[in-house]
C-alpha positions in Angstrom: 9.1 7.5 30.8 11.6 4.6 30.3 14.0 5.1 27.8 16.1 2.4 26.5 19.5 2.3 24.8 20.4 5.8 25.1 18.7 9.3 24.5 20.5 10.6 21.8 19.4 11.7 18.5 20.2 8.5 16.7 19.5 9.8 13.2 22.5 12.2 13.6 25.0 9.6 15.3 27.5 7.4 13.7 27.2 3.9 14.6 30.3 1.1 14.4 30.0 -0.8 11.2 27.4 -3.3 10.8 28.1 -6.8 11.4 25.1 -8.5 9.8 21.8 -7.4 8.4 18.8 -9.2 7.0 15.0 -9.1 6.3 14.4 -12.6 7.8 13.2 -13.1 11.5 12.1 -16.2 13.5 10.4 -15.4 16.4 9.7 -18.5 18.4 9.8 -20.5 15.2 7.3 -18.4 13.5 8.8 -16.7 10.2 8.3 -13.3 9.3 10.1 -10.9 6.6 11.3 -7.9 8.7 14.4 -5.9 8.2 17.1 -6.1 11.0 20.6 -5.1 11.7 23.2 -6.0 14.1 26.5 -4.3 15.3 28.7 -4.6 18.3 29.8 -1.0 20.6 31.4 -1.0 23.7 28.1 -2.1 25.5 28.0 -5.8 23.6 26.1 -6.6 20.6 23.2 -4.2 19.2 20.0 -5.3 17.4 17.9 -3.1 15.5 14.4 -4.0 13.9 12.3 -2.3 11.6 9.3 -0.4 13.5 6.6 -1.6 11.5 8.0 -5.0 11.3 8.2 -5.2 15.4 4.7 -4.5 15.0 3.7 -7.0 13.0 5.7 -9.9 14.4 5.2 -9.3 18.3 2.4 -7.3 18.2 4.3 -3.8 19.7 2.1 -0.9 19.3 3.7 2.4 18.2 2.1 5.2 20.1 2.3 9.1 18.8 5.6 10.9 18.8 6.7 14.2 17.4 10.4 13.1 17.5 11.3 10.6 14.4 14.5 9.5 16.4 12.6 8.3 19.6 9.6 6.0 19.4 7.3 5.1 22.4 5.7 1.8 22.2 3.1 0.1 23.9 3.5 -3.9 24.8 2.4 -5.0 28.4 3.3 -1.7 29.7 1.6 1.2 31.7 1.9 3.4 28.4 -0.3 6.3 29.5 2.0 7.2 32.2 5.3 5.1 31.7 5.7 3.9 27.9 8.4 2.4 26.7 10.8 4.6 24.6 13.2 2.9 21.8 16.0 4.9 20.3 14.9 5.1 16.1 17.2 5.4 13.2 16.0 5.8 9.5 18.7 4.4 7.1 17.1 5.8 3.7 14.4 3.1 3.4 13.6 1.5 6.9 13.2 3.2 10.3 14.9 0.6 12.9 13.9 0.5 16.6 17.2 -0.7 18.8 15.4 -3.3 20.8 18.8 -4.6 22.2 18.2 -3.3 25.8 14.3 -4.1 25.7 15.4 -7.8 24.9 17.5 -8.1 27.7 15.0 -6.9 30.2 12.5 -9.2 28.6 14.7 -12.4 29.0 14.6 -12.4 25.1 17.4 -14.8 23.4 18.6 -13.6 19.8 21.0 -15.1 17.8 22.0 -14.2 14.2 22.7 -17.4 11.8 23.9 -16.0 8.2 21.2 -13.5 7.5 18.3 -14.6 9.5 17.5 -13.3 13.3 16.3 -15.9 15.6 14.5 -14.6 18.9 13.3 -16.7 21.3 10.9 -15.0 24.2 10.5 -16.5 27.6 7.6 -19.0 28.3 4.6 -17.9 29.7 1.0 -19.5 30.6 -2.8 -18.4 30.2 -3.6 -18.1 33.9 -7.4 -17.2 33.1 -9.9 -16.3 30.2 -12.9 -14.0 30.6 -15.4 -13.0 28.2 -18.4 -10.7 28.5 -20.7 -8.4 26.7 -19.9 -4.5 26.1 -22.1 -2.1 25.3 -20.5 -2.0 21.8 -19.8 -5.9 21.5 -17.8 -8.4 23.1 -14.6 -8.6 24.8 -12.5 -11.6 25.3 -9.4 -11.2 27.9 -6.5 -13.7 28.4 -4.6 -13.0 31.9 -1.2 -14.3 31.3 1.8 -14.9 33.6 4.1 -12.9 31.5 4.7 -10.9 28.2 3.9 -13.0 25.0 4.6 -12.0 21.5 1.3 -12.1 19.8 0.3 -11.9 16.0 -3.2 -11.3 14.1 -3.7 -12.9 10.7 -6.7 -13.9 8.2 -7.0 -17.6 7.8 -9.5 -20.0 6.0 -12.2 -17.0 6.3 -11.4 -16.5 10.2 -9.7 -14.1 12.2 -6.5 -15.6 14.0 -4.7 -14.3 17.0 -2.1 -16.5 18.1 0.6 -15.7 21.0 3.1 -17.8 22.3 2.0 -19.2 25.8 0.7 -22.5 27.0 -2.6 -23.0 28.5 -4.2 -25.9 30.7 -7.1 -27.6 29.1 -9.4 -27.2 31.9 -9.2 -23.7 31.5 -10.6 -24.0 28.1 -12.9 -26.6 28.8 -14.7 -24.1 31.7 -15.6 -21.9 28.8 -18.9 -21.8 27.7 -19.7 -22.9 23.9 -19.5 -20.0 21.6 -20.3 -19.5 17.9 -18.0 -16.4 17.7 -14.9 -17.8 18.7 -13.1 -21.4 19.1 -9.5 -21.9 20.8 -6.6 -24.1 20.1 -4.0 -24.8 22.4 -0.7 -26.5 21.5 2.8 -26.8 23.0 3.7 -24.0 20.3 1.2 -21.5 21.7 -2.6 -20.5 21.6 -4.9 -19.6 18.6 -7.8 -17.9 18.9 -10.4 -18.3 15.8 -12.9 -15.5 15.3 -15.7 -16.1 13.0 -16.0 -12.7 11.6 -16.1 -11.3 8.0 -12.9 -9.9 6.9 -14.5 -6.3 6.7 -15.0 -6.4 10.7 -11.5 -6.2 12.0 -11.1 -7.3 15.7 -9.1 -4.6 18.0 -6.1 -6.5 19.7 -3.8 -4.7 22.5 -2.1 -5.6 25.8 -2.3 -4.3 29.1 0.2 -4.5 32.6 -0.6 -5.4 36.3 -1.6 -8.2 35.5 -0.1 -8.9 31.8 -3.6 -9.4 29.7 -4.2 -9.9 26.1 -7.3 -8.1 25.1 -9.5 -8.7 22.1 -12.4 -6.6 21.3 -15.4 -7.1 18.9 -17.5 -4.3 17.5 -15.6 -1.7 19.2 -13.4 0.9 17.1 -10.9 -1.2 15.4 -8.1 1.5 15.7 -6.8 3.7 18.4 -5.3 7.3 17.5 -2.0 7.4 16.2 0.4 10.4 14.9 3.7 9.5 14.6 6.3 11.8 12.9 8.3 8.8 11.3 10.8 10.9 9.3 11.3 14.6 8.5 8.4 15.3 6.0 6.1 11.9 6.4 3.7 11.6 9.3 1.7 8.4 10.1 -1.6 9.1 11.4 -4.7 7.0 12.1 -8.0 7.9 13.7 -11.7 7.2 13.7 -13.3 10.1 11.6 -17.2 10.6 11.7 -19.3 11.4 8.5 -22.9 11.6 9.4 -24.1 8.6 11.5 -20.8 6.7 10.9 -17.5 6.4 12.2 -14.8 5.1 9.9 -11.1 3.8 10.7 -9.0 5.9 8.8 -5.2 5.6 8.3 -3.1 8.0 6.1 0.4 9.4 5.6 0.9 13.1 5.3 4.0 13.8 3.1 5.5 17.2 2.4 6.1 17.4 -1.0 8.3 20.4 -0.9 11.1 18.3 0.6 13.6 17.7 -2.0 15.0 14.3 -0.3 11.5 12.9 -0.9 10.7 11.9 -4.5 7.0 10.5 -5.9 6.8 8.0 -8.4 4.5 6.0 -10.1 5.1 2.1 -9.6 4.0 -1.0 -10.9 4.5 -4.7 -10.6 7.1 -5.6 -13.8 9.0 -2.4 -15.0 9.7 -4.4 -17.9 6.3 -4.6 -18.9 2.8 -3.7 -18.2 1.8 -7.3 -17.7 1.5 -8.1 -14.2 -0.1 -7.7 -10.7 1.5 -8.6 -7.4 0.9 -7.5 -3.3 1.5 -3.9 -2.9 4.1 -4.8 -0.3 5.8 -6.6 -2.6 6.1 -4.2 -5.5 7.2 -1.3 -3.2 10.0 -3.2 -1.6 11.2 -4.3 -5.2 11.2 -0.7 -6.2 13.0 0.6 -2.9 10.2 2.5 -1.7 9.8 3.6 1.6 6.2 4.1 1.5 3.2 3.5 -1.1 -0.2 3.4 -1.6 -2.3 1.7 -4.5 -3.4 3.6 -7.3 -5.1 2.8 -10.4 -7.7 0.5 -11.8 -6.6 -2.7 -13.9 -8.2 -5.7 -15.6 -7.6 -8.5 -12.9 -7.7 -11.2 -15.8 -5.3 -9.7 -18.4 -3.2 -8.0 -15.5 -3.4 -5.0 -17.4 -3.5 -1.3 -16.5 -6.7 0.7 -17.1 -5.6 4.1 -16.4 -3.2 6.6 -16.8 0.6 5.6 -15.5 3.0 8.5 -16.8 6.8 8.3 -15.4 9.5 10.6 -16.1 7.4 11.7 -19.0 7.0 8.4 -20.9 3.5 7.1 -21.1 3.3 3.4 -20.2 -0.7 3.5 -19.9 -3.1 6.0 -21.0 -6.2 7.5 -19.2 -9.6 6.4 -20.2 -13.1 7.4 -20.2 -12.2 11.2 -19.1 -11.6 9.8 -15.5 -9.7 11.7 -12.6 -6.1 12.0 -12.5 -3.2 13.4 -10.6 -0.2 15.0 -12.1 3.1 16.1 -10.5 6.7 17.2 -11.2 10.1 17.4 -9.3 9.3 21.2 -8.4 6.5 20.2 -6.3 3.7 21.3 -8.7 0.6 19.3 -8.8 -2.7 19.1 -10.4 -5.9 17.0 -9.8 -8.5 16.9 -12.7 -10.3 14.7 -15.0 -7.6 13.9 -17.6 -7.9 12.7 -21.5 -4.8 12.0 -23.8 -5.4 12.6 -27.5 -3.4 11.0 -30.3 -3.4 11.3 -34.0 -1.4 9.8 -36.8 -0.6 12.2 -39.6 0.5 10.8 -43.2 2.9 12.3 -45.7 -0.4 13.4 -47.8 -1.8 15.1 -44.7 -4.5 12.4 -43.7 -5.2 12.5 -39.8 -6.0 9.5 -38.2 -7.4 9.6 -34.4 -6.0 6.9 -32.2 -8.2 5.4 -29.4 -5.5 4.8 -26.7 -1.8 4.5 -26.2 -0.2 1.3 -24.3 -3.7 0.5 -22.9 -5.2 -2.7 -21.4 -8.8 -1.3 -22.5 -9.3 -2.9 -25.8 -11.7 -1.0 -27.9 -12.5 -0.6 -31.9 -10.3 1.6 -34.0 -6.5 1.8 -33.7 -4.3 2.1 -30.5 -0.5 2.3 -30.5 1.8 0.4 -28.3 5.3 1.6 -27.7 8.6 -0.2 -26.1 7.3 0.8 -22.8 4.6 -1.5 -23.1 7.4 -4.1 -23.0 9.2 -6.0 -25.6 6.3 -7.9 -27.1 2.4 -7.2 -27.5 0.1 -9.8 -27.0 -3.2 -9.2 -28.9 -6.2 -8.4 -26.8 -8.8 -9.2 -29.1 -9.3 -11.6 -32.0 -8.4 -10.9 -35.4 -6.5 -7.5 -34.9 -4.4 -6.3 -37.7 -1.0 -4.9 -36.3 1.3 -2.3 -38.3 4.7 -2.2 -37.2 6.1 1.6 -37.7 9.9 1.7 -37.2 11.6 5.1 -37.2 8.7 6.9 -39.1 8.0 4.5 -41.7 5.4 1.5 -41.9 7.3 -1.4 -42.4 4.9 -4.5 -41.6 1.4 -5.7 -41.7 0.6 -8.9 -39.3 -2.0 -10.7 -38.4 -3.1 -10.9 -34.7 -4.8 -14.2 -34.5 -6.5 -15.1 -31.6 -6.5 -13.0 -28.5 -3.7 -13.9 -26.2 -2.0 -16.4 -28.4 1.2 -15.2 -30.4 3.2 -12.4 -28.7 4.2 -9.9 -31.7 7.7 -7.7 -31.3 7.1 -4.1 -30.7 10.4 -1.9 -32.6 12.7 -0.6 -30.4 12.9 2.4 -32.1 9.2 2.4 -33.3 5.6 1.0 -32.1 3.0 -1.5 -33.5 -0.7 0.1 -34.3 -3.3 -2.4 -33.0 -6.5 -2.2 -35.5 -9.6 -3.6 -33.7 -12.9 -4.1 -35.4 -11.3 -1.9 -38.6 -9.9 -4.1 -41.6 -10.0 -1.0 -44.1 -8.0 1.2 -41.9 -5.4 -1.0 -42.8 -5.5 0.7 -46.0 -4.3 4.0 -44.6 -1.0 2.5 -43.8 0.7 1.0 -46.8 4.3 -0.5 -46.2 6.7 2.7 -46.4 4.1 5.3 -45.4 5.9 8.1 -43.6 3.9 8.7 -40.3 4.2 11.4 -37.7 2.2 11.8 -34.3 0.7 14.6 -32.8 -0.5 14.4 -28.6 -2.4 16.7 -26.5 -3.7 16.3 -23.3 -7.1 17.8 -22.1 -6.8 20.0 -19.5 -3.4 21.1 -21.7 -1.9 21.9 -18.6 -1.3 18.3 -17.7 1.3 17.6 -20.7 3.7 19.5 -18.5 3.7 17.0 -15.8 6.4 14.2 -15.6 4.4 12.0 -13.3 0.6 11.0 -13.9 -1.4 8.5 -12.1 -5.2 8.0 -12.8 -8.0 6.4 -11.2 -11.3 8.1 -10.5 -13.5 9.4 -9.9 -12.6 13.0 -8.8 -13.6 13.4 -5.1 -13.0 17.0 -4.3 -11.7 20.4 -6.0 -10.9 23.8 -4.4 -12.3 22.4 -1.3 -15.5 21.4 -2.9 -17.1 17.9 -3.3 -17.3 17.7 -7.1 -17.9 13.7 -7.3 -19.8 12.6 -10.4 -19.0 8.8 -10.9 -21.4 8.4 -13.7 -19.6 11.3 -16.0 -16.7 9.2 -15.4 -18.6 6.2 -16.8 -18.4 4.0 -13.5 -21.5 1.7 -13.3 -24.5 2.9 -10.9 -23.4 0.1 -8.5 -19.9 1.2 -8.3 -21.1 4.8 -7.7 -23.4 4.0 -5.0 -21.9 0.9 -3.5 -19.6 0.6 -0.1 -16.1 -0.7 0.1 -12.9 -0.1 1.7 -11.5 3.3 0.0 -8.0 4.3 -0.8 -7.5 8.3 -2.1 -4.9 10.8 -2.3 -5.4 14.4 -1.7 -3.2 17.6 -1.1 -3.4 20.5 1.3 -3.1 24.0 1.3 0.0 23.5 3.1 1.9 21.5 0.5 1.1 18.1 1.9 0.1 14.7 -0.2 -2.6 12.9 1.7 -2.2 9.2 1.3 -5.5 7.6 2.5 -7.0 4.6 3.4 -10.7 4.1 4.7 -11.6 0.9 6.6 -15.0 -0.5 7.1 -16.5 0.6 10.4 -16.9 -1.6 13.5 -19.8 -3.0 12.0 -18.0 -4.1 8.5 -19.9 -1.2 6.4 -17.7 0.1 4.0 -17.6 3.9 2.8 -19.6 5.5 0.1 -17.7 7.7 -2.7 -19.5 10.6 -1.4 -18.4 9.6 2.6 -14.8 9.6 1.1 -15.0 12.9 -0.2 -16.1 14.0 2.9 -13.5 12.5 5.1 -10.7 13.6 2.6 -12.2 17.1 3.1 -12.1 16.7 7.0 -8.6 15.9 6.7 -7.8 19.1 5.1 -7.8 18.3 1.3 -8.1 21.0 -1.0 -8.3 18.5 -4.2 -8.8 14.9 -3.7 -8.9 11.9 -6.0 -10.5 8.2 -5.5 -8.1 5.5 -6.0 -8.7 1.6 -6.4 -10.6 0.2 -3.5 -12.2 -2.6 -2.0 -9.5 -5.4 -1.4 -7.0 -3.4 -3.5 -6.6 -0.5 -0.6 -2.9 -0.3 0.7 -0.8 1.5 2.5 3.1 0.8 3.1 5.6 2.2 5.1 8.9 0.8 6.3 8.4 -2.8 5.0 5.2 -3.6 5.9 1.4 -2.7 5.2 0.0 -0.5 8.0 -3.5 -0.4 7.5 -4.5 -4.2 7.3 -2.8 -7.7 7.8 -1.3 -8.8 4.3 -3.6 -11.9 4.0 -6.4 -9.7 3.4 -4.9 -7.6 0.4 -5.4 -8.2 -3.1 -2.5 -8.1 -5.7 -2.7 -4.8 -7.6 -0.8 -3.6 -10.7 0.3 -0.2 -9.8 0.8 2.4 -6.9 2.3 5.8 -5.9 5.7 5.0 -4.4 7.7 7.7 -2.1 11.4 7.4 -2.3 14.0 9.0 -0.1 16.7 10.3 -2.5 19.2 12.4 -1.1 23.2 12.8 -0.8 23.4 12.2 2.8 21.2 9.0 2.6 23.5 6.4 4.5 
């Protein structure tokens, strides 16, 4: 085993003060947003780069490890017998790998300018290109003169594999024409374009002796991985079989009993419930070390369509008695179908039921909007009547006009009532009317949870599949369709499972039932489906670890994991 830059338990060792740090790296003129930091010790300048970022910018494959301070990597190396092992250190948000010795050995030139790290790798050439049929599909092999950083992305409805090598034109000209792929070569490097749907992901990896870049199309798109990323968080991936399908599954196992780990809903704009953004951007802005996308939302209005409760405050109420997960700081949790019921009680004893609280789900009747929604409320339907309530008294009636045109301030010490398709209901709230609010949850046990997120449908309870999408008012197409899936589960041993199921090697996604069965196989005793398709995303240490960012849709909310400790450096 080749261990670079020392063998000590880095997470416990003090280091000289940081000289520079940043989140921007240029590798051979390709820009990536990746955390890095620099300091100087007796051996010279040291550079650390975020582990998932190093994977993104150069193609390093992080291998399984049970030691969070030592990370084996595969990158043009004989990894089964002699992997490269890099010291690792967690700083409270990112897990860094010390690449100082490896960079010197590879001949990388590294320079820091202000808050940006610039890296230049040694020039390499493509010596040969081979392609061939395999039992499972196609294999393309580039034989190289040395180690070349590579990167995969999605561009113009094609997969793009780019790597920093030059290639003689006659090598390309000798290749037979192919409808599957094309090659572009320039002084900046080689680009391989693959005409594959976004659901069919190629697998790219490297080999040594001689150095080769290998692209497999139609094979299992992921290799098995089990990394103890930090105490309390394992990052895992493997192929999981359900009946006749094999799905790539990427997940985090998080110990919900570790006091330094905190679970919290996150959403795009902390000051408003309006907005969608890539999960990677939202998780980074909140300071989460890990995250998974969560509930449904309206992509046009950019509003949530399900429960979000954070620190005992409702930012969005549940709808349609759909599945939800609730938890508290003591590690208690529950997964079940959830309803929030509210009613207004007038001084005369009249009880008036409310439809929803802080919800983008606009239905007839009365709904309530509090400062958790934001400073203002924009009518969601035409001709709403808005009743301003300050303290406990109705103070104003406002005509909402056309939907989406005129924002109305929400009283800082009260709320707005939005009356839709019920003009006569305004007569129940004359100016000066004193109002009280009664609120309950069904099941009642959910009221004790300070944090709640909802999506649906419910998948597993007490280790049994309880899937009933129609009962949660999902349409039949959704209930039977296939897609990438996102789910959360809990185990008997106190683990949260944050799980992504990708389409199989043919591009065939999972059904909800197959998702439920995968969750059971992973050990979930209770499990909930989250928003899927292009929204399904898993974030760790600054990067998405289940897909390339260009394929991920913008989302409204997610579940964030935070490191909260008095020993946080």
